[in-house]
Each structure stands twice: as C-alpha cells, then as structure tokens.
N, C-alpha and C positions, 0 to 999 in steps of 0.2 A: 586329063579326062578321067571318067569313073573307072574303077578297077574292074577286071573281067568278072570276078566272082560276085560282085555286088551291083553291077551295072543294071541288070534286068530288074532287080528288086526295087530300084528307085522309082519305077513307074508301075509296078505290079502290086496287087494286094492279094493276101491269102484268100482262096475261095472258101475254105472251110472255117477259118478263124482258129483261135488258139484253144478254146475250150477251157473249162474250169479244171482245177487240180483234181477235184473229186472225180470228174469224168475221165481224166487220164489214168487215175489209179484204178477206176472201175474197169477200163479197157485193158489195163496192164501194158507192159512194155512191148514194143513190136520190134521185129528184126529189121535190118537195113532194107531199103527198097530193092526188090529184085533179088534178094539174097535169102536162101532158105536157112532154117535153123542149123542144119547140118551142112555147112558150106564145104566140107571136105569131100562131099560126094558120097557119103555113107550115112548110116542111121545114127551115128554118134552125135550127141549134142555138143555144140561149140559155143564159145563166148560170142555174144551178139555184137561186139565191137571189132575184135581182131579176127574172128571166124576161125581161130586156130586152137586156142587153149581147150583142153579137155575138162571134164566136169570136176576132176580132182583139184583144179585151180580156182574153182568157183568161190566167190565171197558172198556173204549174206548182206543184202541191201536193206537198211532199216526203213527206207522210204517206199520202195516199190517191189521189194522181193517177196516172192511167194514160194512156199516149200515145193510145190509140184509144178511150178512154171517151167516151161521149156526155153524160156528166154532169160538169160542171166549174163553176168559179167565176170571176167577173171580178175584176180588180184592185181596183176601187173597193169592192166588197162585202167583200173580205178586209181592205182598209184600214179600213173602218168597224168591222168586228169587232175589229180590233186597237186602233184609236183609242179605242174605248169600254171596253176591258178594262184592268185594273190593270197599270201598268208597260208598256203597249203589247204585252202578251203575250196573244193571244186563243186561243180554242179553234177547232179545225177544225170546220166546220159539221156533220160527222157524228160528232164526238167522238173522232177518232183520236189527238189529242194537242194540245199547245200550240204555237203558231206565232207568228212575227213577220214583218213585211214592211218592207223598206227603201225608201228614196226612189226606187230604181230599179225597184221593183215585184217584187223577188226575195223569195219566201217561203221561210222557213227554220224548221226545228224549233227550239224554245227548248231550248238544250243545256247551259247552265251548271249543273253539279251541285255542290252544297256543303251543309254543315250549316246549316239555317235557325236563326236566332237567336231564333225564337219557339217553334216546336214541337220544335226540336233533332233533327229528322229530316233525313236526306240527301235533298234534293229539288231540283227545278229552281228556281234563284234568279232572280228577276226585278228586284229593286230593294233596295239597301241591306242585303244579306245576309239578305233575307227571301224565302221561297218565295212562289209565286203564291197558294197557298191562304191563307197567313197574311196576305198583303197584303190579300186580300179580307176576311178575318176582322177585321183591324184597322179596316177602314173600316166593317164591319158586324158589330160585336160583339153578336150577337143573344142572346136568352135561351133557355136549354135546361133541360130537366127531367132530373135524375139518375134512372137506372133503379132504383138501390138505395135512396136516402133520399128521393127525390121532391122534393128541394129545387130551387129555381131558381137558376141561375148564368149570368152573362154570360161567353161564351167568345170570345176573339179568333181564332177559327179557324172555317172554314165546316163545322161538324159536320153540317150538313144533307146534305152530299155523301155521307155514309155511310148515309143513310136510304133505301136502295134499294127498300124495300118501301112507301114512302110516308111523308108527314110525320107520320102518327099512330104509326109504329113506331119503336122505338129503333134507332139506327145500330149498325154492326158494329165501329166503331173506338172507342177509349177516350180519355178526357181526365181530368186530375186533378180530383177533386171537392174543393173547398175549403169545403164546407159541413159535413156530418156524417160523411162517409165517410173522408176523408183517404186516399183510394186512387184508382186509376184505374178509372173506371166508364163505362158506355155512356150515351148521351144521345139525347133527341129534342127538336126545336124546339118552343117554346111556341106554341100555336095562334095567338095574337095577333101573332106575329112571322113567320108563314109568308108573309105578303104582302111582307115585306122581302127575301125571297130573290130574287136576280136571276134572271129567266127564263132567261138564257143559262147559268146555273150550276147550276140545279136538276137532280137526277138524271133521266136519260132516262125512268125509269118514272113520274115525276110528270106527264109529258105536256106539258112546257113548251117543248120545243125548237122546235115549230112557231111558238109565240108569239114566241120570240126571233128566229127568222129572218124572221118577218113584220115585226118592228120594224126590222131591218136593211133589208129590202126597201122599207119605207115611206120611210126616210131616203134611200135610193138613188133611188127614183122622185121624191121631192120635189126632189132636186138636179137630176134630169133635167128636171123641169117648170120649175124656175127658169132653167135654161140655155136652154130653148126660149123662155121669155118674154123673156129678155134678148136673144136673137138676133132675136126678132120686133120688139122695141122698136127695136133698131138698124136693122133693115130699114125700118121706118116712118120713122125719123129720116132715113135716107138718101134715101127717096122724097120727103120734104118738102123736103130740101135741093136735090134735083134739080129739083123743080117751081119752087122759088124762083129757081134759076139760070136756068131757061128763061124765066120771066116777065121777068127783067132783060134777057135777050138780046132 
C-alpha cells in the first residue's frame, strides 16, 4: 500500500499552487508552520530549520538571504542538506535554487551549466557531466506509466518533479517511450514507487517539504545532544580526577 507520509498526496492537490520563483523571493522565506522565529521561547532569533542555532552561526544565502531578514539558516543545517544531496549540491530550504557549501562555510549557487550526458539538456552539472536531476534519477530509476500507451517503464530521471498536481497526475514534461509509442510522451509515477521519492525532492504541492526539513532538524538536534552528552561526560571525568588528586594529597 501507499506509504503513510505520501498516501494523502496521491489524491490531493495543492490549493494555492507553487507560485513563481520571483513570487517566492518577493515574499521571502517563512518559518516552519506553527513555529515562531524565536523557538527557544525568548526574543533571540534562531535558525529557521533547527530552531536552536544562534545568529553567530548564520550563513549568507546567495539565493534568498536578506541582510535584515529575521528568517535565516545556520551553517550546520545547510551542510546537512548538501551532504545528503547527490554530488553535494542541495536545495535551498524554500526551493529558490541549488546550492553548495565549502569547508569555510561559504554558500554558493550551483553554477556550472553544460549539456547533461543523460537527458541531453543544458542544465546545472553536479558530477561526471551529469545534471543534478539525472544523478538523482540514476540512483532512483523509478517506474512510470506512459500517458499514451499506459505501459510501465523505468526512467533514469526524476520525472516526479514535473507532477506538480500530485503523484496521481501526469507530469508536464516528456520522456522517450520505449514501449509502444516510440515517441516523447508524458508520465506519472507508479503508485508503488511513490514512497521511493525523496521527501526533499518531491514537488512542493505534494506537501513533503516540512517532512524533509524535519529530518534535517532531527539530525541537527541529535548532533547537539551528542555534543552535550560528550561535554557532560568529560566534566564528570574531570571531577573524578580532581577528587582522586585531593585524596592523594
């Protein structure tokens, strides 16, 4: 059966639609639903993903960042997003574009444009002359139904990205049908493969962006918990050493 986090989106469409990139930039990034900018319960601004990091950990975003904005992201959250994305090229948390982050914490737009050796389109190249989309598709060659002949075919490209009206609708972009059509046709993902779509890569109208950011947040908070436990263990060890030293004296 359909997976829990995608089941509802197979039959629902977004009420508001995606909106253009210029509209998203105009509105600016928003905090998580139901979560104030100062999630710690005070007036201190926090990272809009983990809700914990202070402003000293803020990174400048080349796609959506504004100097006086109260919504921003910390270095570690952006690192997690890029580390878990193909080729180290992640998506901006509000979908403004693809980004990378270097060892110094500088965030940049992914900019290398060339002809992809898989889809043969001019796109942003992330690894081995392959665009980010096809790199994802090669790792997840999911099954799709052809709109014309209704045959099933595995496609090494994330055709789900073009199903803006939900996983039950055919996408707006075409791919070559190697079944009965011998032509470029539109596709929709097979229901049994919907669960394999990464939550960070599903169209915004599928309602999975919050799930993706929640996973990033959980990893970030887990790292913070481990750091605190490590520090606590070292403090206890230091106290024990001090007590032993005193008893010897």
